[in-house]
C-alpha positions in Angstrom: -13.8 57.3 -27.3 -14.0 54.7 -24.6 -16.0 52.4 -26.8 -13.5 52.8 -29.7 -10.6 52.1 -27.3 -12.3 49.0 -25.9 -12.9 47.8 -29.5 -9.2 48.4 -30.3 -8.0 46.5 -27.3 -10.3 43.6 -28.1 -9.0 43.4 -31.7 -5.4 43.5 -30.4 -6.2 40.7 -28.0 -7.7 38.5 -30.7 -4.7 39.2 -33.0 -2.5 38.1 -30.2 -4.3 34.8 -29.8 -4.4 34.1 -33.6 -0.8 32.8 -33.8 -1.4 30.5 -30.9 -4.5 29.1 -32.5 -2.7 28.6 -35.8 0.2 26.9 -34.0 -2.3 24.5 -32.3 -3.8 23.7 -35.6 -0.4 22.9 -37.1 0.6 20.5 -34.2 1.3 17.1 -35.8 0.1 14.2 -33.8 2.7 11.4 -34.1 1.8 7.7 -34.0 -1.9 8.3 -34.0 -2.8 4.6 -34.2 -0.1 3.3 -31.8 -2.6 3.1 -28.9 -4.9 0.8 -30.8 -2.4 -2.0 -31.0 -3.4 -5.0 -28.9 0.2 -5.3 -27.6 3.6 -3.9 -28.1 7.2 -4.4 -26.9 10.2 -2.2 -26.0 13.2 -1.8 -23.7 14.2 0.5 -20.8 17.3 2.0 -19.3 17.5 4.1 -16.1 18.9 4.8 -12.7 17.8 3.7 -9.3 18.7 4.0 -5.6 18.5 1.1 -3.1 17.6 1.5 0.6 17.1 -0.7 3.6 14.6 -0.2 6.4 16.4 -1.3 9.6 14.3 -2.3 12.6 16.6 -2.8 15.7 16.3 -5.7 18.1 17.7 -3.8 21.1 19.7 -6.8 22.1 22.6 -6.3 24.4 25.9 -8.0 23.6 28.5 -9.5 26.0 30.0 -6.1 26.6 26.7 -4.5 27.6 26.3 -2.5 24.4 23.4 -2.1 22.0 24.2 -1.6 18.4 22.2 0.5 15.9 22.5 0.6 12.1 21.7 3.1 9.4 22.1 3.6 5.7 24.0 7.0 5.5 23.6 7.8 1.8 22.1 6.7 -1.4 24.3 5.5 -4.2 22.9 5.5 -7.8 22.7 2.2 -9.6 22.1 1.2 -13.2 18.9 -0.4 -14.5 18.3 -2.1 -17.8 15.4 -4.3 -19.0 12.8 -5.2 -21.6 9.0 -4.8 -21.6 5.8 -6.1 -23.0 2.4 -4.2 -22.8 -1.1 -5.6 -23.3 -3.9 -3.2 -24.1 -7.0 -3.9 -21.9 -9.2 -0.9 -22.7 -8.6 2.6 -24.0 -7.3 3.7 -20.6 -5.9 0.5 -19.0 -3.0 -1.7 -19.9 -1.1 -4.6 -18.3 2.7 -4.4 -18.4 5.4 -7.0 -17.8 8.9 -5.5 -17.6 11.7 -7.8 -16.5 14.8 -5.8 -15.5 18.1 -6.0 -13.8 19.2 -3.4 -11.2 22.9 -3.2 -10.4 23.7 -1.4 -7.1 24.8 -1.4 -3.5 24.3 0.3 -0.2 26.5 0.9 2.9 25.3 0.0 6.4 27.0 1.7 9.4 26.7 0.1 12.8 27.2 2.3 15.9 27.3 1.2 19.6 25.6 3.1 22.3 28.7 3.1 24.6 30.8 6.3 24.6 33.9 6.1 22.4 32.8 2.9 20.6 34.2 2.8 17.0 31.6 2.4 14.3 31.5 -0.5 11.9 30.8 -0.2 8.2 29.9 -2.8 5.6 28.8 -2.7 2.0 25.7 -4.8 0.9 25.9 -5.5 -2.9 22.6 -6.4 -4.5 22.1 -7.1 -8.2 18.3 -7.6 -8.5 16.6 -9.4 -11.3 13.1 -8.2 -11.0 9.9 -9.2 -12.8 7.3 -6.4 -12.2 3.7 -6.9 -13.3 1.9 -3.6 -13.3 -1.5 -2.1 -14.2 -1.3 1.3 -15.9 -4.2 3.8 -15.9 -3.6 6.3 -18.7 -5.2 9.7 -19.1 -6.5 11.2 -22.3 -4.0 12.0 -24.9 -3.2 15.7 -25.5 -1.3 16.4 -28.7 1.8 14.2 -28.2 1.8 13.3 -24.6 -0.3 11.2 -22.3 0.2 10.9 -18.5 -0.5 7.8 -16.5 -0.5 6.2 -13.0 0.8 2.7 -12.4 0.6 0.2 -9.6 1.7 -3.5 -9.4 3.7 -6.2 -7.7 7.2 -7.5 -8.4 9.4 -10.4 -7.4 13.1 -9.7 -7.1 15.9 -12.2 -7.1 19.1 -11.0 -5.4 21.9 -12.3 -7.7 24.7 -10.3 -6.1 24.6 -11.3 -2.4 27.8 -12.4 -0.8 27.4 -15.1 1.9 30.7 -14.0 3.5 29.5 -10.5 4.3 28.3 -9.6 7.8 24.8 -8.8 6.5 23.2 -11.5 4.3 19.8 -10.8 2.7 17.5 -13.5 1.5 17.5 -14.4 -2.2 13.8 -13.6 -3.0 12.3 -10.1 -2.4 8.6 -9.4 -3.0 7.6 -5.7 -3.7 4.7 -3.5 -4.1 5.1 -0.8 -6.8 3.5 2.5 -7.6 4.5 5.4 -9.7 3.8 8.0 -12.4 4.9 8.5 -16.0 4.1 10.1 -19.3 3.9 8.7 -22.9 5.7 11.1 -25.2 4.9 10.4 -28.9 7.8 11.0 -31.2 7.9 10.6 -35.0 9.3 7.1 -35.0 8.8 5.7 -31.4 7.3 6.5 -28.1 9.5 7.7 -25.2 8.2 7.1 -21.7 9.9 8.6 -18.7 8.7 6.9 -15.5 9.3 7.3 -11.8 8.3 4.5 -9.5 8.7 3.3 -5.9 9.3 -0.3 -5.0 8.4 -1.1 -1.3 9.5 -4.4 0.1 6.8 -6.5 1.8 8.7 -9.1 3.8 11.6 -9.4 6.2 14.7 -10.2 4.0 17.3 -10.5 6.8 19.0 -13.9 7.3 18.9 -14.2 11.1 20.3 -17.7 11.5 23.9 -17.6 10.3 25.6 -20.7 11.6 28.6 -20.0 9.3 29.4 -16.8 11.3 30.5 -16.9 14.9 32.9 -14.0 15.1 32.3 -11.1 17.4 31.9 -8.5 14.6 29.6 -10.7 12.6 27.4 -11.4 15.6 27.0 -7.7 16.2 25.3 -7.3 12.8 23.3 -10.5 13.2 22.0 -9.6 16.6 21.4 -5.8 16.0 18.5 -6.2 13.7 15.0 -7.6 14.3 13.8 -7.0 10.7 15.1 -5.6 7.4 13.0 -4.6 4.4 14.1 -3.3 1.1 12.9 -0.4 -1.1 14.0 1.1 -4.4 13.4 4.4 -6.2 13.6 3.8 -10.0 13.7 6.4 -12.8 13.6 4.9 -16.2 13.3 5.8 -19.9 11.3 3.4 -21.8 11.5 3.1 -25.6 8.5 1.6 -27.3 
């Protein structure tokens, strides 16, 4: 009785797995030869957030106050660009993806004296960035293929306003790293990607001879170093 019951349960288990096996056999692999192309092109759209890492100088102004800044919130911006991908090996590729990032961030300045009113300014930055990245791709499973990426990028700030209290330098170098996944569809490849862009240099314009007002000097003297960073989520169509 026990043996018959065990045999029945085994048969039921195998019958349960049968539809799954048949479904796996029926999975259609799209764009099977796409990864063999020596190079390909595409475009991307996405969202991003901009941030500033503020390092304070601790300098005391004429009123005996020290001022400290912060970026209170992240405001989503829009990203659009094109891309070109060069196949190096079955698992490595080199990618160039020029893109434009439209965005801004608010900086709040607060004095350490009791009752001091805070100051707020908006820093607009429209970056034209040229990332060069190396992608390490895993093995393809059906119609998806995950990957890791790392690279460098040069950014040109096209939206800076020289009249604002905080002026950033025009050129921003970045280190980039992130993750993504190739999704193979019937007519194209869709690639969602999340990457971090970490600024490498101080981008704060310290010597501002054009600004001598008290409010402007508070911003200029408050910071010893400012670096930039971005978080970018994009959808790439290839």
